[in-house]
KOLLUM-37444 format. One line per field, with one value per residue (C-alpha): residue number from 1; residue in three letters; x, y, z. Coordinates in Angstrom, 2 decimals. Last residue first. Layout:
<sites>
num c(NUM | ...) $
residu c(Ala | ...) $
px c(X | ...) $
py c(Y | ...) $
pz c(Z | ...) $
</sites>
This chain:
<sites>
num c(338 | 337 | 336 | 335 | 334 | 333 | 332 | 331 | 330 | 329 | 328 | 327 | 326 | 325 | 324 | 323 | 322 | 321 | 320 | 319 | 318 | 317 | 316 | 315 | 314 | 313 | 312 | 311 | 310 | 309 | 308 | 307 | 306 | 305 | 304 | 303 | 302 | 301 | 300 | 299 | 298 | 297 | 296 | 295 | 294 | 293 | 292 | 291 | 290 | 289 | 288 | 287 | 286 | 285 | 284 | 283 | 282 | 281 | 280 | 279 | 278 | 277 | 276 | 275 | 274 | 273 | 272 | 271 | 270 | 269 | 268 | 267 | 266 | 265 | 264 | 263 | 262 | 261 | 260 | 259 | 258 | 257 | 256 | 255 | 254 | 253 | 252 | 251 | 250 | 249 | 248 | 247 | 246 | 245 | 244 | 243 | 242 | 241 | 240 | 239 | 238 | 237 | 236 | 235 | 234 | 233 | 232 | 231 | 230 | 229 | 228 | 227 | 226 | 225 | 224 | 223 | 222 | 221 | 220 | 219 | 218 | 217 | 216 | 215 | 214 | 213 | 212 | 211 | 210 | 209 | 208 | 207 | 206 | 205 | 204 | 203 | 202 | 201 | 200 | 199 | 198 | 197 | 196 | 195 | 194 | 193 | 192 | 191 | 190 | 189 | 188 | 187 | 186 | 185 | 184 | 183 | 182 | 181 | 180 | 179 | 178 | 177 | 176 | 175 | 174 | 173 | 172 | 171 | 170 | 169 | 168 | 167 | 166 | 165 | 164 | 163 | 162 | 161 | 160 | 159 | 158 | 157 | 156 | 155 | 154 | 153 | 152 | 151 | 150 | 149 | 148 | 147 | 146 | 145 | 144 | 143 | 142 | 141 | 140 | 139 | 138 | 137 | 136 | 135 | 134 | 133 | 132 | 131 | 130 | 129 | 128 | 127 | 126 | 125 | 124 | 123 | 122 | 121 | 120 | 119 | 118 | 117 | 116 | 115 | 114 | 113 | 112 | 111 | 110 | 109 | 108 | 107 | 106 | 105 | 104 | 103 | 102 | 101 | 100 | 99 | 98 | 97 | 96 | 95 | 94 | 93 | 92 | 91 | 90 | 89 | 88 | 87 | 86 | 85 | 84 | 83 | 82 | 81 | 80 | 79 | 78 | 77 | 76 | 75 | 74 | 73 | 72 | 71 | 70 | 69 | 68 | 67 | 66 | 65 | 64 | 63 | 62 | 61 | 60 | 59 | 58 | 57 | 56 | 55 | 54 | 53 | 52 | 51 | 50 | 49 | 48 | 47 | 46 | 45 | 44 | 43 | 42 | 41 | 40 | 39 | 38 | 37 | 36 | 35 | 34 | 33 | 32 | 31 | 30 | 29 | 28 | 27 | 26 | 25 | 24 | 23 | 22 | 21 | 20 | 19 | 18 | 17 | 16 | 15 | 14 | 13 | 12 | 11 | 10 | 9 | 8 | 7 | 6 | 5 | 4 | 3 | 2 | 1) $
residu c(Arg | Gly | Gly | Asp | Lys | Leu | Ser | Lys | Leu | Met | Ala | Gln | Val | Asn | Glu | Leu | Pro | Ser | Asn | Met | Gly | Leu | Gly | Cys | Ala | Pro | Ser | Ile | Ile | Asp | Ala | Gly | Ser | Arg | Leu | Cys | Asn | Gln | Thr | Leu | Ser | Met | Val | Lys | Asp | Pro | Thr | Ser | Phe | Glu | Ile | Ser | Phe | Thr | Ser | Val | Asn | Gly | Met | Val | Leu | Arg | Asp | Pro | Leu | Asn | Lys | Lys | Ala | Asp | Lys | Met | Ala | Val | Val | Ser | Asp | Phe | Ser | Leu | Val | Asp | Ser | Lys | Val | Leu | Asp | Val | Gln | Pro | Tyr | Val | Gln | Lys | Met | Gln | Gly | Cys | Ile | His | Val | Ile | Ser | Ala | Ala | Gly | Lys | Asp | Arg | Ile | Ser | Gln | Val | Leu | Gln | Asn | Leu | Tyr | Pro | Val | Thr | Phe | Glu | Gln | Phe | Leu | Lys | Pro | Gly | Met | Ile | Glu | Gly | Thr | Gly | Ser | Pro | Asp | Ser | Ile | Ala | Ile | Val | Asp | Ala | Gly | Ala | Glu | Val | Gln | His | Leu | Ala | Phe | Gln | Thr | Leu | Lys | Glu | Thr | Val | Phe | Ala | Met | Met | Glu | His | Ala | Lys | Ser | Asn | Lys | Lys | Arg | Leu | Glu | Lys | Tyr | Phe | Val | Val | Pro | Glu | Met | Val | Ser | Ser | Ala | Thr | Ser | Ile | Pro | Gly | Thr | Ile | Asn | Gly | Ile | Leu | Pro | Val | Glu | Pro | Asn | Lys | Glu | Lys | Leu | Ile | Gln | Leu | Ala | Lys | Leu | Val | Val | Glu | Ser | Arg | Gly | Gly | Glu | Pro | Lys | Ser | Ser | Gln | Leu | Ser | Arg | Trp | Asp | Asp | Val | Ser | Gln | Ile | Val | Tyr | His | Thr | Val | His | Pro | Glu | Cys | His | Asn | Asp | Gly | Tyr | Asp | Val | Leu | Ala | Gly | Met | Glu | Glu | Ala | Glu | Val | Thr | Met | Cys | Phe | Pro | Val | Gly | Tyr | Asn | Glu | Phe | Cys | Asn | Glu | Lys | Tyr | Val | Ala | Asp | Ala | Ile | Glu | Ala | Met | Met | Lys | Ala | Asp | Gln | His | Ala | Glu | Ile | Phe | Asn | Ser | Asn | Ser | Lys | Glu | Leu | Leu | Asp | Ser | Val | Val | Leu | Asn | Met | Met | Gly | Gly | Pro | Cys | Ile | Cys | Pro | Pro | Arg | Asp | Ile | Gln | Glu | Arg | Ser | Leu | Val | Ala | Glu | Leu | Arg | Ser | Lys | Pro | Thr | Met) $
px c(3.95 | 3.85 | 6.58 | 7.83 | 9.58 | 5.43 | 3.86 | 7.26 | 6.61 | 2.64 | 3.40 | 5.72 | 2.70 | 1.42 | 4.74 | 4.57 | 1.29 | -0.81 | -0.60 | 0.12 | -3.12 | -1.43 | -2.59 | -4.79 | -5.19 | -2.15 | 0.03 | 0.91 | 1.56 | 0.47 | -2.87 | -4.90 | -7.27 | -4.84 | -2.26 | -4.26 | -6.00 | -2.13 | -2.02 | -4.98 | -3.21 | -0.99 | -2.35 | -4.75 | -1.21 | 0.05 | -2.88 | -6.38 | -6.63 | -4.09 | -3.56 | -6.85 | -8.10 | -5.40 | -7.13 | -4.47 | -5.28 | -3.70 | -1.94 | -3.76 | -1.82 | -4.16 | -4.78 | -8.09 | -9.40 | -13.19 | -11.98 | -9.11 | -10.99 | -13.64 | -11.14 | -9.06 | -12.46 | -12.44 | -13.84 | -10.37 | -8.52 | -7.75 | -4.22 | -3.97 | -0.93 | 1.35 | -1.08 | -3.74 | -6.54 | -9.35 | -9.85 | -11.29 | -13.94 | -14.86 | -14.64 | -16.89 | -20.10 | -18.38 | -15.13 | -15.83 | -13.96 | -10.72 | -8.12 | -4.82 | -2.16 | 0.64 | 3.30 | 6.45 | 9.40 | 10.97 | 9.76 | 8.59 | 6.37 | 6.07 | 4.55 | 2.08 | 0.71 | 0.08 | -2.46 | -3.84 | -4.66 | -6.26 | -8.87 | -9.73 | -10.88 | -12.60 | -14.78 | -14.66 | -15.55 | -17.94 | -20.30 | -19.20 | -20.53 | -17.97 | -18.24 | -18.92 | -16.30 | -13.21 | -11.54 | -11.14 | -8.48 | -6.65 | -2.40 | -0.63 | 2.55 | 5.77 | 8.24 | 12.22 | 12.23 | 16.28 | 15.47 | 14.86 | 11.52 | 10.84 | 11.30 | 8.53 | 6.70 | 6.04 | 5.74 | 2.75 | 1.52 | 1.53 | 0.29 | -2.67 | -3.90 | -3.73 | -5.84 | -8.18 | -9.11 | -9.41 | -11.83 | -14.14 | -14.10 | -16.19 | -17.99 | -19.49 | -22.80 | -21.57 | -18.15 | -19.32 | -21.09 | -17.95 | -16.29 | -18.75 | -19.11 | -14.95 | -14.40 | -11.41 | -7.88 | -7.98 | -10.52 | -8.56 | -5.67 | -7.96 | -9.06 | -5.90 | -4.29 | -1.99 | 1.64 | 4.49 | 8.03 | 8.84 | 12.44 | 13.27 | 15.34 | 18.99 | 20.40 | 20.88 | 21.49 | 22.32 | 18.81 | 17.82 | 20.06 | 18.20 | 14.84 | 15.15 | 16.73 | 13.07 | 10.59 | 12.55 | 12.45 | 8.50 | 8.43 | 8.45 | 11.08 | 12.44 | 10.00 | 7.39 | 4.05 | 2.09 | -0.14 | -3.95 | -5.52 | -6.62 | -8.81 | -10.93 | -13.96 | -13.43 | -15.16 | -14.24 | -10.49 | -7.75 | -8.59 | -7.33 | -6.63 | -4.91 | -3.94 | -0.54 | -0.31 | -1.26 | 0.67 | 3.86 | 2.62 | 0.13 | 2.10 | -1.45 | -1.37 | -3.07 | -3.64 | -1.52 | -0.90 | 2.57 | -0.10 | -2.36 | 0.72 | 2.50 | -0.38 | -0.27 | 1.53 | 4.52 | 6.68 | 8.25 | 8.68 | 11.38 | 10.67 | 10.79 | 8.59 | 7.52 | 11.61 | 12.47 | 15.49 | 13.16 | 11.09 | 14.27 | 15.40 | 12.09 | 12.75 | 16.69 | 15.11 | 12.73 | 15.13 | 17.58 | 15.04 | 13.43 | 10.49 | 7.99 | 10.30 | 10.12 | 6.96 | 7.50 | 10.00 | 12.57 | 14.47 | 14.08 | 12.15 | 9.24 | 9.23 | 8.46 | 5.68 | 4.08 | 3.64 | 5.09 | 4.56 | 1.74 | -0.05 | -2.10 | 1.67 | 4.11 | 4.50 | 4.00 | 4.86 | 5.06 | 7.39 | 5.17 | 7.44 | 10.02 | 9.62 | 9.34 | 8.18 | 5.44 | 8.05 | 6.51 | 6.49 | 10.24 | 10.21 | 9.14 | 11.33 | 14.55 | 14.53 | 13.58 | 16.22 | 15.86) $
py c(17.35 | 14.18 | 13.97 | 10.61 | 9.78 | 10.38 | 8.06 | 5.41 | 5.56 | 4.70 | 2.34 | 0.12 | -2.41 | -2.53 | -4.02 | -6.07 | -8.01 | -7.80 | -11.38 | -10.56 | -8.05 | -4.97 | -3.61 | -0.59 | 2.24 | 2.03 | 4.88 | 8.66 | 11.38 | 14.33 | 13.72 | 16.49 | 15.16 | 16.71 | 13.59 | 11.10 | 11.45 | 11.09 | 7.76 | 6.60 | 7.34 | 5.65 | 2.70 | 2.79 | 2.76 | -0.03 | -2.42 | -3.09 | -6.44 | -5.89 | -2.31 | -2.09 | -3.37 | -1.98 | 1.44 | 4.28 | 5.78 | 7.26 | 9.35 | 12.55 | 15.50 | 17.36 | 20.97 | 20.40 | 18.03 | 17.88 | 19.22 | 17.16 | 14.81 | 15.14 | 15.36 | 12.74 | 10.49 | 7.79 | 4.65 | 3.73 | 3.78 | 5.83 | 7.66 | 10.44 | 11.59 | 13.66 | 11.28 | 12.73 | 11.41 | 14.14 | 14.96 | 11.81 | 12.24 | 15.44 | 13.40 | 10.44 | 9.91 | 10.75 | 8.37 | 5.27 | 2.53 | 1.70 | 3.46 | 4.27 | 6.19 | 7.35 | 8.47 | 10.39 | 9.18 | 10.61 | 8.85 | 11.47 | 10.91 | 7.84 | 7.39 | 10.55 | 8.07 | 5.21 | 7.08 | 8.97 | 5.78 | 4.59 | 8.03 | 8.00 | 4.08 | 3.18 | 6.86 | 8.40 | 5.49 | 4.57 | 7.75 | 8.14 | 4.62 | 1.04 | -0.87 | 2.41 | 4.48 | 1.79 | 0.71 | -3.03 | -0.95 | 0.07 | 0.28 | 2.42 | 3.32 | 3.94 | 6.22 | 6.91 | 3.02 | 2.18 | -0.30 | 2.23 | 3.67 | -0.60 | -0.75 | 2.34 | 0.21 | -2.96 | -0.63 | 0.43 | -1.97 | -3.98 | -0.37 | -0.44 | -3.71 | -3.69 | 0.08 | -2.19 | -4.94 | -2.35 | -0.24 | -3.45 | -4.78 | -0.63 | -1.34 | -4.74 | -3.82 | -1.36 | -2.74 | -5.90 | -5.98 | -5.24 | -8.18 | -10.22 | -9.78 | -9.83 | -13.48 | -12.69 | -12.15 | -10.72 | -8.13 | -7.17 | -5.72 | -4.40 | -2.09 | -1.40 | -0.20 | -3.21 | -1.81 | -1.25 | -0.08 | 2.42 | 3.35 | 5.84 | 4.71 | 7.17 | 5.70 | 2.37 | -1.12 | 0.00 | 0.90 | -2.48 | -4.26 | -3.03 | -2.84 | -6.99 | -6.81 | -5.86 | -7.89 | -10.84 | -9.98 | -9.70 | -12.35 | -14.55 | -13.63 | -10.55 | -8.27 | -9.53 | -9.77 | -10.74 | -12.96 | -12.67 | -14.56 | -10.81 | -10.36 | -12.48 | -10.65 | -8.81 | -12.41 | -15.49 | -15.07 | -16.33 | -16.87 | -19.49 | -19.56 | -15.72 | -14.26 | -14.66 | -13.84 | -15.32 | -16.22 | -17.10 | -18.88 | -18.34 | -18.17 | -19.47 | -17.73 | -19.18 | -16.20 | -16.39 | -12.51 | -12.66 | -13.74 | -11.38 | -8.82 | -10.77 | -11.10 | -7.30 | -8.93 | -8.10 | -6.72 | -4.22 | -1.46 | 0.21 | 3.44 | 4.14 | 1.65 | -0.65 | 0.44 | -3.18 | -1.73 | -0.88 | -3.69 | -6.24 | -4.81 | -5.47 | -8.86 | -9.10 | -7.02 | -10.44 | -12.91 | -12.13 | -11.07 | -15.59 | -15.84 | -13.77 | -14.17 | -17.94 | -17.72 | -16.00 | -17.72 | -15.85 | -16.50 | -12.62 | -12.63 | -14.78 | -13.04 | -10.39 | -11.75 | -12.98 | -9.46 | -7.01 | -4.49 | -5.37 | -2.61 | -4.82 | -4.01 | -2.98 | 0.66 | 1.44 | 4.51 | 6.69 | 10.59 | 13.46 | 15.76 | 18.02 | 18.80 | 22.16 | 22.18 | 20.83 | 19.24 | 15.36 | 16.70 | 17.18 | 14.56 | 12.01 | 13.79 | 13.52 | 10.16 | 9.38 | 11.63 | 14.57) $
pz c(-17.28 | -19.61 | -22.41 | -23.65 | -20.15 | -18.49 | -20.89 | -20.40 | -17.50 | -17.32 | -20.40 | -17.78 | -16.50 | -19.72 | -21.42 | -18.32 | -19.53 | -16.08 | -14.91 | -11.33 | -11.03 | -9.84 | -6.91 | -6.49 | -8.33 | -10.33 | -9.30 | -10.50 | -8.41 | -8.66 | -9.96 | -11.73 | -13.75 | -16.40 | -14.97 | -14.87 | -18.07 | -18.91 | -17.53 | -18.63 | -22.81 | -22.14 | -20.22 | -22.94 | -25.94 | -23.88 | -24.04 | -23.03 | -20.12 | -17.25 | -17.38 | -17.72 | -15.50 | -12.51 | -13.39 | -13.40 | -10.51 | -8.15 | -6.26 | -4.38 | -2.03 | -0.24 | -0.26 | -2.82 | -1.59 | -2.57 | -6.16 | -6.29 | -5.48 | -7.98 | -10.79 | -9.86 | -10.39 | -7.54 | -8.94 | -9.87 | -6.23 | -4.05 | -2.45 | -0.01 | 0.95 | 3.49 | 6.08 | 8.00 | 7.26 | 8.07 | 4.75 | 3.99 | 7.16 | 5.12 | 1.46 | 3.33 | 1.38 | -2.74 | -1.56 | -3.69 | -2.61 | -1.86 | 0.82 | 0.62 | 2.58 | 1.90 | 5.24 | 5.15 | 7.56 | 10.49 | 13.25 | 14.37 | 10.69 | 11.55 | 14.31 | 13.92 | 10.49 | 12.57 | 15.36 | 12.09 | 10.43 | 13.79 | 14.68 | 10.81 | 10.56 | 13.86 | 14.39 | 10.80 | 9.16 | 11.13 | 10.52 | 7.74 | 6.35 | 6.96 | 3.84 | 1.07 | 4.03 | 2.91 | 5.88 | 4.07 | 1.66 | 4.59 | 2.52 | 4.48 | 2.10 | 5.00 | 3.06 | 3.06 | 4.36 | 5.56 | 8.82 | 11.30 | 9.53 | 8.65 | 12.32 | 12.97 | 10.57 | 12.22 | 16.04 | 15.12 | 13.26 | 17.21 | 18.21 | 16.01 | 16.45 | 20.21 | 19.16 | 17.21 | 19.33 | 22.53 | 20.00 | 19.16 | 22.60 | 23.56 | 20.24 | 20.67 | 18.39 | 16.33 | 15.49 | 16.13 | 12.78 | 10.61 | 12.64 | 11.97 | 7.77 | 7.62 | 9.48 | 12.16 | 11.80 | 7.75 | 9.29 | 11.59 | 9.67 | 6.79 | 9.88 | 11.02 | 7.48 | 6.06 | 6.52 | 3.26 | 3.72 | 0.33 | -0.58 | -2.73 | -5.33 | -5.36 | -2.92 | -4.71 | -3.31 | 0.66 | 1.05 | -1.16 | 1.13 | 4.50 | 2.97 | 2.61 | 6.21 | 7.58 | 4.87 | 6.57 | 9.71 | 8.80 | 7.71 | 11.15 | 13.83 | 15.48 | 14.12 | 17.07 | 16.22 | 19.19 | 18.97 | 18.94 | 22.01 | 23.44 | 21.02 | 21.82 | 22.56 | 18.36 | 17.93 | 16.45 | 16.54 | 14.50 | 10.19 | 8.00 | 4.67 | 4.38 | 1.23 | -0.61 | -4.39 | -7.56 | -10.76 | -9.47 | -6.48 | -3.41 | -0.16 | 2.03 | 5.09 | 8.48 | 10.85 | 14.41 | 14.69 | 13.09 | 9.40 | 10.46 | 10.06 | 7.18 | 4.73 | 2.80 | -0.17 | -2.25 | 0.87 | 0.11 | -2.40 | -4.44 | -6.55 | -9.84 | -10.75 | -14.10 | -15.44 | -16.09 | -13.60 | -11.16 | -10.67 | -10.53 | -7.51 | -6.24 | -7.09 | -5.83 | -2.49 | -2.16 | -3.11 | -0.58 | 2.22 | 1.53 | 2.89 | 0.31 | -2.19 | -1.87 | -2.91 | -5.96 | -7.17 | -9.93 | -13.13 | -13.71 | -16.85 | -15.39 | -12.37 | -14.26 | -16.61 | -13.70 | -12.32 | -9.39 | -7.62 | -4.70 | -4.12 | -1.18 | 0.12 | -2.87 | -3.53 | -6.57 | -8.16 | -10.74 | -10.10 | -12.01 | -13.75 | -13.64 | -10.21 | -8.36 | -5.03 | -2.79 | -0.31 | -0.99 | -4.75 | -3.99 | -1.98 | -4.91 | -7.79 | -5.42 | -4.96 | -8.73 | -9.51 | -10.69) $
</sites>
């Protein structure tokens, strides 16, 4: 099977030769410093240059790291285009927000509208177009930062979480605005060629929000995004960080094609509580960065035995992760994982 046909078969719940090994991009950054050095690439420039972004994404595939293309390589594009200030990092550090835009959900109307005609969103769309032409047998994954995570990137997160309760109506107004802008970006990515949109909402975790707020704020706005992506003809992956024990019933209400969890979630528990869902993950990124290839291969096989439908890192890769450790996941599958 080709990488694209294998992933499509999983999404369609058809028979496969072995599970795919992917890393979507976005929050789940798939680029490490060793790869940048090997390909003589500058990470800062790649965030702002579509051709370079596409070349790095292609290098990830060619170096047998993962069986997909995925852009962008961070989760700051949307917040920056709403007015946040961003440090683009370097070859050992991903971009991160350095200055918030608003002080309260009351101020949401002052957020700038993100527009694909300018800024880094345009870079992402052009990179997707380049990659679509490069190799049609490689699945192309676009990325969106989830609604809660975007909202808590344009204002102080602690204040934001408090105001979900204290200023409930205004919080919903802000979430509706943010989700609308994210939906526009997601649909533009599908139009640019993305087969799958991965939505990473690490700040929308039930661990922080609790079951009630998770169901009130995380679920409906994620589903609004998911439905729009589905209506456009693309599949979706939703990644949520943190423990799921308190919110499995609510997580099951998220109607994405695939659910992705980090390494604190036991895959066996996820499959037990979500028996009808496709689940992705969740090889420890700590082990990928600090362990050995053999250990990573062992963890990959454990994910398979525990029921993972798609193999992937549990979260974004640490940029100092050794390239051979990153490659060990796919190597483990090619050596016989089913």
